[in-house]
C-alpha atoms as one frame of an Amber mdcrd trajectory, in Angstrom:
protein
 117.620 -63.115 -94.544 114.220 -63.011 -95.366 112.671 -62.900 -98.921 110.480
 -60.113 -97.928 109.164 -60.049-101.106 105.680 -61.099-100.333 105.078 -59.272
 -97.147 103.253 -56.095 -98.244 100.889 -57.344-100.948  99.342 -53.108-102.159
  99.412 -50.322-100.605  95.837 -50.224 -98.907  94.121 -46.985-100.926  91.355
 -45.576 -98.567  89.199 -41.919 -97.588  91.142 -43.201 -93.612  94.680 -44.054
 -95.766  94.859 -40.788 -97.378  93.877 -38.629 -94.126  96.038 -40.504 -91.870
  99.224 -40.112 -95.019  98.470 -36.940 -93.959 100.238 -37.655 -90.312 102.849
 -39.959 -91.501 100.930 -42.905 -90.368 100.838 -45.222 -93.888  97.940 -48.362
 -94.226  98.866 -51.483 -96.478  97.165 -54.648 -96.721  99.574 -57.344 -95.939
  99.962 -61.553 -95.700  98.729 -63.167 -94.004 101.355 -64.946 -91.981 103.416
 -61.271 -92.028 104.139 -60.581 -88.270 105.122 -56.809 -87.553 109.217 -56.369
 -87.946 108.501 -58.765 -91.329 106.548 -55.476 -91.872 108.899 -53.572 -90.890
 112.050 -54.900 -92.561 109.944 -54.803 -96.106 109.506 -50.578 -96.027 113.079
 -50.582 -94.954 113.954 -52.555 -97.758 111.069 -51.219-100.466 110.503 -47.156
 -99.511 113.558 -46.598 -98.075 112.652 -45.435 -94.872 112.759 -46.991 -91.270
 109.181 -47.347 -89.137 109.075 -45.705 -85.875 106.504 -48.222 -85.132 103.952
 -50.178 -87.203 100.699 -51.633 -85.903  98.654 -54.627 -87.129  95.205 -55.386
 -87.245  93.219 -58.559 -88.885  90.685 -57.716 -91.604  87.415 -60.393 -90.633
  85.923 -61.275 -93.778  82.401 -60.418 -94.506  79.202 -61.692 -96.194  77.865
 -59.864 -99.124  74.625 -60.167-102.632  76.148 -60.789-105.425  74.538 -58.651
-107.940  72.409 -60.552-110.845  72.758 -64.123-108.971  71.509 -63.539-106.002
  74.005 -65.830-104.098  75.981 -65.581-100.454  79.453 -64.689-100.908  81.883
 -63.351 -98.964  84.905 -61.094 -98.984  88.642 -62.532 -98.436  89.099 -61.942
 -95.332  93.340 -60.668 -94.419  95.955 -58.222 -92.534  96.770 -54.267 -92.831
  99.511 -52.921 -90.939  99.229 -49.348 -90.209 103.191 -47.631 -90.731 104.039
 -44.682 -88.712 106.920 -42.637 -90.325 109.024 -40.211 -87.838 108.109 -36.532
 -89.064 109.766 -36.040 -92.807 109.464 -39.315 -94.486 107.535 -39.570 -96.893
 106.944 -42.523 -98.889 105.669 -42.015-102.705 101.943 -44.464-103.638 101.539
 -43.744-107.236
């Protein structure tokens, strides 16, 4: 069995995520090498709920200007997962 502790890095706390969580859809930042099956297994292990569907999206890096130094920089790229739960299931995010 695969080590699932590194698959889900953090919950993705945004306005959109809060709106979706009311509908039973939760958003998580995941590792770059994670697959849908890995995410589903990690959710089952960590939160004791079975996802009905998992969608994965790539988050591109973006160009930013650093305040004060006027030097260009980049944000980190990554992946996020939308985890759909069946009606009645919930995940408590702190």
